[in-house]
C-alpha positions in Angstrom: -134.5 -59.4 -15.4 -133.9 -61.4 -18.0 -130.1 -63.2 -18.0 -128.0 -63.6 -21.2 -128.4 -67.4 -20.4 -132.5 -67.3 -20.7 -132.2 -65.4 -23.9 -129.6 -68.3 -25.3 -132.4 -71.1 -24.1 -134.7 -68.9 -25.8 -132.9 -69.0 -29.3 -132.3 -72.8 -28.9 -135.6 -73.8 -28.3 -136.7 -71.3 -31.1 -133.9 -73.3 -33.7 -135.8 -76.5 -32.8 -139.2 -75.3 -34.0 -140.9 -74.4 -30.9 -143.3 -71.3 -31.5 -142.5 -68.3 -29.9 -145.2 -69.1 -27.0 -143.4 -72.3 -26.0 -139.9 -71.0 -26.3 -140.8 -68.3 -23.9 -142.5 -70.7 -21.7 -139.3 -73.0 -21.5 -136.8 -70.2 -21.4 -138.7 -68.8 -18.3 -139.7 -65.3 -19.7 -142.8 -63.3 -21.3 -143.8 -63.4 -24.6 -143.6 -60.1 -25.0 -139.9 -59.8 -24.0 -139.1 -63.0 -25.9 -140.2 -61.3 -29.1 -138.2 -58.0 -28.1 -135.2 -60.0 -28.1 -135.6 -62.3 -31.3 -136.2 -58.9 -33.1 -132.8 -57.2 -31.7 -130.8 -60.7 -31.9 -128.7 -59.4 -29.3 -128.3 -60.5 -25.6 -129.3 -58.3 -22.5 -125.8 -57.3 -21.8 -125.2 -56.3 -25.3 -128.0 -53.9 -24.9 -127.2 -52.3 -21.8 -126.0 -49.3 -21.9 -123.0 -47.8 -20.1 -123.4 -45.6 -16.9 -121.4 -42.3 -17.4 -123.3 -39.6 -16.4 -123.0 -38.4 -12.7 -125.9 -39.0 -10.4 -125.1 -36.4 -7.9 -123.2 -33.2 -7.5 -119.3 -33.3 -6.6 -119.2 -32.0 -3.1 -115.6 -31.1 -3.7 -116.0 -28.9 -7.5 -115.6 -25.7 -5.9 -112.6 -26.6 -3.4 -110.4 -29.1 -5.7 -108.2 -26.4 -7.6 -107.2 -25.3 -3.5 -106.6 -29.4 -2.8 -104.7 -29.3 -6.1 -102.5 -26.6 -4.6 -101.8 -28.7 -1.6 -101.0 -31.9 -3.6 -99.0 -30.1 -5.9 -96.8 -29.1 -2.6 -97.3 -32.4 -1.4 -97.9 -35.0 -3.8 -98.1 -37.5 -0.9 -100.9 -36.1 1.1 -103.5 -39.0 2.0 -106.9 -37.8 1.0 -108.1 -38.7 4.5 -105.7 -35.7 5.9 -107.2 -33.8 3.2 -110.7 -34.7 4.2 -109.9 -33.8 7.8 -108.9 -30.5 6.9 -111.5 -29.7 5.2 -113.8 -30.7 8.2 -112.2 -28.5 10.3 -111.8 -25.6 8.1 -115.8 -25.9 6.8 -117.5 -27.0 9.7 -120.9 -29.3 8.8 -120.3 -28.9 5.3 -118.6 -32.3 4.3 -119.7 -35.5 6.1 -118.2 -39.1 6.5 -119.9 -40.6 4.0 -118.2 -38.2 1.5 -114.4 -39.5 2.3 -114.3 -42.0 -0.2 -115.4 -39.7 -3.4 -112.0 -38.0 -2.2 -110.6 -40.6 -2.1 -111.1 -41.3 -5.8 -110.5 -38.1 -6.9 -107.1 -38.2 -5.4 -106.4 -41.7 -6.7 -107.6 -40.2 -10.1 -105.1 -36.9 -9.7 -102.3 -39.3 -8.8 -102.6 -41.3 -11.9 -103.0 -38.3 -14.1 -101.3 -35.3 -12.9 -98.9 -36.5 -10.0 -95.2 -37.0 -10.2 -94.0 -39.9 -12.5 -93.7 -43.0 -10.6 -89.7 -44.4 -10.2 -89.5 -47.3 -12.4 -87.8 -50.6 -10.8 -87.1 -53.6 -12.5 -87.1 -56.8 -10.5 -84.1 -58.4 -9.8 -83.7 -62.3 -10.2 -82.1 -64.2 -7.6 -79.4 -67.3 -8.0 -78.4 -69.7 -5.3 -74.9 -69.0 -4.1 -74.5 -66.0 -6.4 -75.0 -62.7 -4.5 -74.7 -61.6 -0.7 -75.5 -57.9 0.7 -74.0 -56.3 3.7 -74.3 -53.0 5.1 -74.1 -51.5 8.8 -76.9 -50.0 10.9 -77.1 -47.8 13.9 -78.8 -49.2 17.0 -78.8 -46.4 18.9 -82.2 -45.4 18.8 -82.6 -48.9 20.3 -82.0 -47.2 23.5 -79.5 -50.6 24.9 -77.9 -50.1 27.9 -75.0 -52.3 30.0 -74.9 -51.1 33.4 -77.0 -48.4 33.0 -74.8 -46.5 30.5 -75.8 -46.3 27.1 -74.3 -48.6 24.8 -73.5 -47.1 21.2 -73.0 -49.8 18.7 -73.9 -50.4 15.0 -74.4 -54.1 13.3 -72.2 -55.4 11.0 -75.3 -56.9 8.4 -74.9 -59.9 6.2 -77.3 -61.6 4.2 -77.7 -64.0 1.2 -79.9 -62.7 -1.3 -81.5 -66.1 -2.8 -82.3 -67.6 0.7 -82.0 -64.4 2.8 -79.7 -66.2 5.3 -78.4 -63.2 7.7 -76.0 -62.9 10.6 -74.4 -60.0 12.0 -71.8 -58.6 14.4 -71.3 -55.8 17.0 -69.1 -53.0 15.5 -68.7 -49.0 16.7 -68.0 -47.2 13.2 -68.4 -47.8 9.6 -64.9 -48.6 9.0 -62.7 -50.6 7.0 -61.6 -52.9 10.2 -65.4 -53.4 10.7 -65.9 -54.2 7.2 -63.5 -56.6 7.1 -63.7 -58.5 10.4 -67.8 -58.6 10.0 -67.5 -59.9 6.2 -65.1 -62.9 7.2 -66.8 -63.6 10.4 -70.0 -63.9 8.5 -68.4 -66.2 5.7 -67.0 -68.1 8.6 -70.1 -68.8 9.6 -71.4 -69.5 6.1 -69.1 -72.1 5.8 -69.0 -71.0 1.8 -68.5 -67.8 -0.6 -70.8 -66.1 -2.8 -69.5 -65.0 -6.2 -70.4 -61.4 -5.6 -70.7 -59.0 -2.6 -72.5 -55.7 -2.8 -72.7 -52.9 -0.4 -73.9 -49.5 -0.4 -71.5 -46.7 -1.2 -69.8 -47.2 1.5 -69.1 -43.7 1.9 -68.1 -43.3 5.8 -65.2 -45.9 5.0 -63.9 -45.1 1.4 -63.7 -41.4 2.1 -61.5 -42.1 5.5 -58.6 -39.7 5.3 -59.6 -38.5 2.0 -57.7 -41.1 0.0 -60.3 -43.5 -1.1 -57.8 -45.0 -3.2 -55.9 -46.8 0.0 -59.2 -48.3 1.0 -60.5 -49.4 -2.5 -57.2 -51.6 -2.7 -57.6 -53.0 0.6 -61.4 -54.1 0.1 -60.3 -55.4 -3.3 -57.4 -57.4 -1.9 -59.7 -58.6 0.9 -62.2 -59.7 -2.0 -59.8 -61.1 -4.3 -58.1 -63.4 -0.9 -62.1 -65.1 -1.0 -62.4 -65.3 -4.7 -65.4 -62.9 -4.5 -66.3 -60.2 -7.3 -67.0 -56.5 -5.4 -70.5 -54.7 -6.6 -71.7 -50.9 -6.0 -74.7 -49.7 -5.8 -75.5 -46.5 -7.6 -75.7 -43.1 -5.9 -79.4 -42.8 -4.4 -80.5 -46.3 -5.2 -80.9 -47.9 -1.8 -83.5 -50.2 -4.1 -80.6 -52.0 -5.4 -79.2 -53.0 -1.6 -82.9 -53.9 -0.8 -82.5 -57.3 0.3 -79.8 -56.2 3.3 -82.1 -53.0 3.9 -85.6 -54.8 4.3 -83.3 -57.2 6.9 -82.7 -54.1 8.9 -86.3 -53.9 10.1 
């Protein structure tokens, strides 16, 4: 197979007044081949036709409408799960080597017919500007003291720029737990960021059906330390993503 580099060398030698026979020999190709490229005036890569035809029949062509129905109901289904289902339902019809074909079809379906993806804008963090905090339940860890289950939470605090973090044990998502945890974190940190962001603190905000009372106390706490409050939008946990990720 002749390369673009060989054809370029051929043209260079011809431009230097070499005969076609000599130029072809120096470029490492047959004289007839050299004549063909001189006549066409194009490189091999420019003459190559794009492969757009299917070399074999699509094995999922008949079953694909049914698979689309499953994907419409549950767009998160993995191609491997669908493939294993097909193998169980159609014994001997689908071979393991055909999985890649189905994965490509599912990938194209998600790009062209699947549900739209939520757009996230990258967050830029700056030193000393923002801290985040949240409560996380630890019951699933099964911690016990004296063979008695120890139900508790962690008030979790971190800086979004450096990911410095600390936490303290508490037993409810209350204002008292928030106040003690936040102040303990600031004293350990030895400084105060400009802004404190939390989730919507629903467990504490709606205590006694009086959100205004809590809000005043919370704002007073932040005002004492010279911080500004910030809250994520409802259902937008990604806005508090640093502390959510640190929970893991």
